[in-house]
C-alpha positions in Angstrom: 55.7 114.1 107.1 59.4 113.5 107.0 60.8 111.1 109.7 64.3 111.9 110.6 64.5 109.5 113.6 67.2 106.8 113.5 66.3 103.2 113.8 67.8 101.1 116.6 70.0 99.3 114.1 71.3 102.7 112.8 72.0 103.9 116.3 73.7 100.6 117.1 75.9 101.1 114.1 76.8 104.6 115.1 77.8 103.3 118.5 79.9 100.7 116.9 81.6 103.3 114.7 82.2 105.5 117.7 83.8 102.5 119.5 85.9 101.7 116.5 87.1 105.3 116.3 88.1 105.2 119.9 89.9 101.9 119.5 91.7 103.2 116.3 92.6 106.5 117.9 94.4 105.0 120.9 95.9 101.9 119.4 98.1 101.3 116.3 95.0 100.1 114.4 94.1 103.7 113.3 97.4 104.4 111.5 99.7 102.5 109.2 103.2 104.0 109.7 105.5 103.5 106.8 108.7 105.4 107.4 107.8 109.1 107.9 104.3 108.5 106.6 101.3 107.8 108.8 98.3 106.7 106.8 95.1 107.2 108.8 92.2 104.7 108.6 90.1 106.8 111.0 88.3 108.5 108.1 86.6 105.2 107.2 84.2 105.0 110.2 83.4 108.6 109.6 82.5 107.8 106.0 80.4 104.7 107.0 78.5 106.8 109.6 77.8 109.4 106.9 76.6 106.7 104.5 74.2 105.1 106.9 73.0 108.1 108.9 73.6 111.1 106.6 75.1 114.4 107.6 74.1 114.0 111.3 75.8 110.6 111.6 78.8 111.9 109.7 79.0 114.9 112.0 78.8 112.8 115.1 81.6 110.4 113.9 83.6 113.3 112.6 83.3 115.0 116.0 84.5 111.9 117.8 87.5 111.6 115.4 88.3 115.3 115.9 87.9 115.1 119.6 90.3 112.1 119.9 92.8 113.8 117.7 92.6 117.0 119.8 93.0 115.0 123.1 96.3 113.6 121.7 97.5 117.2 121.2 95.8 119.5 123.7 95.7 123.3 123.0 93.1 125.8 121.8 94.5 126.1 118.3 95.0 122.4 118.2 91.3 122.0 119.0 90.4 124.3 116.1 92.8 122.6 113.7 91.9 119.0 114.7 88.3 119.1 115.7 86.6 121.5 113.2 88.0 119.9 110.0 86.8 116.4 111.1 83.4 117.7 112.0 83.1 119.5 108.6 84.3 116.3 106.9 81.6 114.2 108.5 78.8 116.7 107.6 80.0 117.1 104.0 80.2 113.3 103.6 76.6 112.9 104.5 75.6 115.3 101.7 78.0 113.8 99.2 76.5 110.3 99.8 72.9 111.7 99.5 73.9 113.5 96.2 75.7 110.4 94.8 72.7 108.2 95.6 70.6 110.2 93.2 72.9 109.5 90.3 74.5 106.1 91.0 74.2 102.8 92.7 75.0 102.2 96.4 78.5 100.8 95.9 79.6 103.7 93.7 78.0 106.2 96.2 79.8 104.6 99.1 83.1 104.4 97.3 82.9 108.1 96.3 82.0 109.0 99.8 85.0 107.0 101.0 87.3 108.9 98.6 86.0 112.2 99.7 86.3 111.2 103.4 90.1 111.0 103.0 90.3 113.9 100.5 88.3 116.4 102.5 90.0 115.4 105.8 93.4 116.1 104.3 92.2 119.3 102.7 90.5 120.7 105.8 93.3 119.6 108.1 96.0 121.1 106.0 94.1 124.3 105.4 93.7 124.7 109.2 97.3 123.9 109.7 98.5 126.5 107.2 95.9 129.1 108.4 96.7 128.7 112.1 100.4 127.8 112.1 101.7 128.6 108.6 103.9 131.4 109.9 105.5 129.5 112.7 109.1 128.3 112.5 107.9 124.7 113.1 105.7 124.6 110.0 108.3 126.5 107.9 110.9 123.8 108.9 108.4 121.1 108.0 108.1 122.6 104.5 111.9 122.3 104.0 112.2 125.8 102.6 109.5 125.3 99.9 106.6 127.6 99.2 103.9 126.7 101.8 101.5 125.2 99.1 104.3 123.2 97.4 105.5 122.1 100.9 102.0 120.9 101.9 101.6 119.0 98.6 105.0 117.3 99.1 104.3 116.6 102.8 100.9 114.9 102.3 101.1 113.7 98.7 101.8 110.0 99.0 100.1 109.8 102.4 96.9 111.4 101.1 96.8 109.2 98.0 97.2 106.0 100.1 94.4 107.2 102.4 92.1 108.0 99.5 92.7 104.6 97.9 92.1 102.6 101.1 89.1 104.7 102.2 87.5 104.4 98.7 87.9 100.6 98.6 87.0 99.8 102.2 84.0 102.2 102.4 82.7 100.9 99.1 82.9 97.3 100.3 81.5 98.0 103.7 78.7 100.2 102.3 77.7 97.5 99.9 77.5 94.9 102.7 75.5 97.3 104.9 73.2 97.9 101.9 72.6 94.2 101.5 71.9 94.0 105.3 69.3 96.7 104.7 71.1 99.2 107.1 71.2 101.7 104.3 67.8 102.8 103.0 67.3 102.0 99.3 67.6 104.8 96.8 63.8 104.6 96.2 63.0 105.2 99.9 65.5 108.0 100.1 63.9 109.7 97.0 60.4 109.3 98.6 61.6 110.9 101.8 63.1 113.8 99.9 59.7 114.4 98.1 57.7 114.2 101.3 
């Protein structure tokens, strides 16, 4: 029989990641502002939650990230554009980590999950932005007269690369530490649960 219940340590870690997300969302700790760029570190707790708790933990942390983002910019379309991409990011990360664990060690699986945390967050967020607001004057002005796809790439290019690098390195390091603390089940245990 498959046991999907979380341990007390895992729930404590999820609570800690939720608290960190709230702290990062409402203080300067969540973003590194360099000129016009704002590099978000909020994707890292989402990746760590997905690594430790799988798609459910990733979904919870992604939902918290999306909700705090929405609360900073209230509106129905803002909810769809800010909440749904972060929720999907968290769910996908849980599955990415599970898949990577089957073919690599914990550090690599965590680092890849960290990379995709930033990559998918940017992809989903920008897709929602273009889908919901692409025809508005505001977004057209942001694109500086470029084609919407080229404009998006120019707008998020350096920012996204910096987020992907930081998320990859930090999630890999934190994930390796959590694995040594036995907060991430070993690959052997994960494979046995899958077979059960």
